[in-house]
N, C-alpha and C positions, 0 to 999 in steps of 0.2 A: 547187079553192080558190085564191085569189089574195091575196098579201100584198105590200104596197108600203112601202118604207122612205123616209122623208124625213130625210136626213142630209147633212152637208157635211164636207169637209176643206179646209184652207187653211193658208197660212203662219202665220196668226193663230190659227186654231182648233186646228191640229195634225191628226194622223192617227188618234188613238185612237177617236173616235166611229165613224168608218167601219169601222175594223178590228173593233170589237166587234159592230157590226151585221152584218158579213160572217160572223162566227161563228154568229150566230143565223140568218142567211139560209141558211147551209149546213145547219143542223139542220132548218129548216122544209122546205127543198128535199129533204132525205133522206126526209122524210115525205110526199112527193108534192105539196107546195104550190108553186105557181108564184110565184116571187119576182122583184120588180122594184124599181128604185131611182129616186128623184128627187133630183138634186143640182144645186146652182148652180155655175157655172164660176168659182169663186174661183181666184186664183193659188195653186198648190200642191194643186189638187183631185186626187182619186184615181179619177176616172171610168174611166180606162183600166184601172186595177187591178181595179175592180169588174167591168168587162166581161171581163177575162181569166179571171175566175172563172165566166163563163158567164151572167151576169145582165144583163138589159136595163136601160139607164139612160136616163131622160128628163132631158135637160139644160136647166137654167134659165139664161138668159144674164144677165150682170151688167148692171144698168141703166146707161144712159149718164149719167144724173144720179142720183147715189145719194141716196135719201131714207130716213131711218130715224125711228122714232117715239120713241126714247129711253125707252120704257116700262120696259124691263128692263135690268139691269146689262150683259147681253151682247147688247143689241139690234143693235149694229153688226155682229155676227157673221153676221146674216142677209143683209146686203147690200141690203136694201130694207125696206119696212114689212111687218108681218105680213099686213095686208089684201092687199097686192099679191102677196106670196109665195103666199098661199092662192089668189088668182085665177090665178096662173101655173100652179099645180098642178092646177086644176080640169079643164082640158081633157084631161089625161092620166088622171086618176082616173075620169072619166065614161065612158071607153071601154068598160070592163067592170066589173062589180061587184067591189068590194074587200072581202074578208072581214076582213082585218086591215090597218090603217094603223098603222105603227110610226114614232114620231117620236123622234129622238135629237138634240136641238138646244137649246142654252141660250137662243137667241133666239126661242123659240116658247112660247106659253102658251095659256090657254083662249080668247083672242081668235081666234087662227088656227084652233083646233079648232072653234069655233062657226061660223066662215066655211065650213068644209068639211063640216059636219054634213050627212048625207044622201048623202055620197059613199063611205061605208064602213059596214060592219056593226059592227065593233069597232075601238076605238082603244087602242093601247098606247104609253106614254111611258117612255123610258129616261132617267133623270136621276141626278144625284148632288149636287145643290145644295140641294134642298128650300127654294127661295126664291120660288116662283111657283105660281099656281093652274092646275089641269088639269081637264078634263072627259073622263076616260078610263075604260076598263074594267079595265085592268091598269096599274100603275105599277111599274117595276123600278128599284131602286137597289141596286147590288151592293156598296155601301160597308160594310165591316166595322163592326158595331155600330149600324147604322141601327135606329131604333125607330119604332113606329106613330105616336107623338106628333109626330115630326118632320114628318109629312105630313098629319096629321089635319085641319089647317085649309086644306089646299091641294087636297084631292080630294073627290069625292062619297062618300057613305056606301056606295054600291054598288061602289066601286072595290076591286079586289083588290090588295093591296100585297105585292110580292115583294121583301123587304128582307134585306140581308145578303150576305156573301161566299159563301154556299152557292149563290147564284144568279149568281156571276161568270161572264161569257161568255168561256170559254177554248176555243181550238181543240182538237179531240180529241187532237192530238199531245201535249198536256201531260199528259193522263190516261195516255197510253200510255208516256210517259217517266218518270212519277212514281215508280214502284217502283225503277227503276234508279237514279234520282237520289237517292232516300232511302237506298238501300243503300250507295252509295259515300260517304255522309256519316257513316257510323257511326264511322269513324276519320278525323277531320278533317285535311286537309293544306292548305297554301296554295301552290299551284303555278300556278293558273289564275285570272286576274282578268278579269271582264267589266265593261265600261262601256257602258251603254245608257240614254240620257237621253230618247229618244223619236224619232219620225220626223222632226221638224223641228228642235227645239232652237234656236229663234230667238235665245235669250239667250246662246248659245255656252258653255253650262256645260261641255260636253265638253272644250273646249280649256283652260278654267280648271282642271278636275280634272287633266287630263294635266300641266299646268304644275306643280301641287302635287306630283304623283307624282315629278317630277324630283328633288325634294329629300327624298323619303322613304327610309328605310332598309328596303328590301324584299329578299326572297330573290333572289340573283343568277340563279337558274334560273327566275324567274317569267316566265310568258307572259301578255301583256295583249292582249285582244281588244276592239276598239271597234266597236260596231254603230250605224250611222246610216242615215237614209232618203235616198233619191236627191234629194229636194227640200231637204235641210238646207242653209241658206244659207252655213254656215261649213265645209262638208265639206272643201274643199281646204286651208284653213288648219289644220284638225284633222289631216289626213293628214301635212302637213309637220311638225307638232309631234310626232306619234306616231313618225315616222321618226327623231326625235332622242332618243328615250328609250333609256336604257342597258339595256333588256330586250328580249327577243324580243316584237315587237309587230306588230299588223296592224289595219287598218280594213276592216270588211266592210260592204257597202252593199246595202240591200234584200234581206236574207236571207230564205229560205223554210224554214229549219230552226231557228227560234229555240228551240224546246223542247230540241232536241238540244244546241245551244250552251249553254243555261242548265244543262242536266243535267250537262254536263261542266265547268262552271265551279265553282270553290271558293268564290268570293265575288263579289258584284256591287255596283256603284255605279250608282245611278239615281234618277230622280225618283219621287215618291209618286203616280204616275198609275196608269193601267189595268194597266201591266206588273207592278205590285205583286202582283196576284193570280196571275200566272204564276209569279213567283218563289216565292211562298208555296206554291203547289201542288207545286213541285219541292223545297221545303225549302231553297232557295238563300239562304244568309245574305246580307243586303243592308245597305249603308249608303245611306240615302235622304235626300233633301232635298225641300223644298216649293217648287214653282215657280209654282203657280197657286192661286187661291181654292178651287177644288174639291178640291185635294189636302190642304188643312189638316187636315180631320177624319180622313182616311185615315192620314196620317203621324203625327199626334199620338196617335190611338187605338192604332195598332199599336206605337208606341214605348212607350206606357204598359203594353201587354201584354207588351213585350219580344220581339215578333216581328220587329222590325227595330232597327237603330241609326239614330237620326235625327240628321242633320248640321244644326246650327243655322247654322254658317258654315264656309267652306272652311278656315279656319285650324285647325279641329278634325280635319281629315282625316288628317294624318300620324300623330298619336297614336292615332286610332281604328283605322287600317288596320295600323299596326305591331304593334298588340296583338291582332290578329284571332284568333289561335289560342286565346286565352283565352275568347272569347265565341261563336265561330261554332257550336259544337255545341249550346249551349243555345238559340240563336236558331232553328236548324233544327228542333228538337223542338217549339217553340211555333208557328213559321210554318206547318209542314205541316198544322196543325189548322185553319188559316184558310180554306183552299179545297182541294177534292179534284179539281177539274177537270171536274165533272159538271154544272155550272150550266146550260149551254146545253140539255142534255137535259131538265132540270127545267122550264126556262122554256118550251121548245117544247111540252112535254106539256101544260102549263097552257093555252097558247094553243089547241092543237088541241081540248082538252076543252071549251072555251067555244064552239067553232064547231059541233062535231058534235051 
């Protein structure tokens, strides 16, 4: 069996789409399915990261003259028109029959899918916007609280919808560290603070947060760990700022043990993106903020459920973090129910059942 992912990473897109696809790719590969990727060479792509995991990558070059069709809100993320992108993918897809084509891209909808019809047996779409039409066999949206009616107008009646955070695509290490993490939170302490905004953080939120922490009244024995991606454009300025903090602090780049780091943190500050499900799985209390359109529903729903603390603006941070002991245990209890870390197994099983 053969599965092909069409997904991109860039300084504009970020790294989250590729990272969650890699989780599903590993689950499929563990079940004997040959997995490959199609990625365009945007600045900040993760082609080499994918290859380091043992997967073949078919690279799409950036066009000399960039043309986009402006059909979708995120059309420019594709780097070309959907018609051209589909054409670029065709030569690779036709080499061998594709059992599953998996698309995780805000710049792609039913137009691209129609262009490639006949080059795959089954199509799966990974989304969290619910803002465009698809012609697929499975649609996965791991957003907490997603409902059938959110996608009813955008998919065929035959499409199977996998909705909700029980399908969150987390690496196996999060399920492995879950019990350890939950056990150590039964008696809350505030000694370890984790700041992780995402692989790119083009808005430089990390440095702004660190700047706010300089004037906070925090425990003198606090340890602060900042995690960033190697392509983060503000990495060096963040390192300089962190070195000036009056606490034991470090910046770690491109870590491969994020579950362990999270499990040993007492509280986290981060965006309301894909990492949200990782923090919830480990019961890690989090102060979150919204940095993109697709994060709004995640942040607002979880805040209403009281599974996170939602930061509306940075001026709220000192009061929120100085009072952390009063709310962190309650947040842990609610957050751990949001995701158990088994989503990739549930999704891969659904896919395999549809092919067998």
